[in-house]
N, C-alpha and C positions, 0 to 999 in steps of 0.2 A: 223550505224557510222559512221561519214563524213570520207573520206580523207585529206591529209596533203599534199600540194602540193609546189612545188620547190619553184613558185613564194614566198610561204609564210614563208617555209625555213628563205630562201634569206632574205626576210624582217625583219623577225624576229631579225635575225644575226645582219643585220645591224644596229636595233633601239637598241642593245644591245651594236654593237662597238662604236654608239655614242653616248651613256650612257658614256659607261666607260670611253670614251676620256672625256667629258664633265668632272666629277669624277675626270682623272687623271691634269686637267687642275685649280679644288678648287680648292686639295689641293696640288697644285706646287702653287695657289696665297697665298693660308692660312700660307703655308712654311713662306713665304716671307715676310706674315704681324707679324709671331711671331720673323724672324730674327732681323726686324726690331723697335719692341718691344724690345726686348729684349737688343737691343744696345741702345737703350733710354734709358732703366734703368741703363745702364752701365755708360755710359755719365751722368745722375743724378745724378750715385752714385762718378764718381767723380766728379761732382761741388761741391757735399756736403762739401765730406772729404778737398778738395782745401782751400773751405769758413771755417771751422773747423781751417783744418793751417791755414791761415791767422789770423783767429780769437786772435790765440794761440800767433801770430808772434805779433798783436795787442796788448796784455791787457800784453804780457814785455813791450814795446816799454812803454804803461801808466801807470805800476809800475813802470818802471824804471826813471818816472818823465819827459824822452824826447819825450816823445810823447806830443803833441800841440792835441786843438781842432780836426782838419780834424780825426786825427789816432781814436778818443772818437765815431766823427760823422758816421766812419767809420765800426766801430765796432758794431754799433745801425745798421746801414741799414744790415749788415749781420744778426747779430742778428734778427731781424726783417723777415729774408730771410728762416731761418734756423729754426725757430719755425713755417714761415708761411707753411713749407711743413711738 
């Protein structure tokens, strides 16, 4: 049976320490990516909500016959964006 030297034990410990550090570093990167993705999804949801609210307001302008062609064109553009999503 071979005997394990102190150098081999230290080498194994240092290798495991390096691997552990790399895993911790990668987990931090992954966490940042998830946080960024959540922020993007929240911003996307807020944008959609704002577009829907604007569409409702434009619909009221158009129904009251106050709105002109600009409002109708803006409503069509908003519809295109909402349908595209």
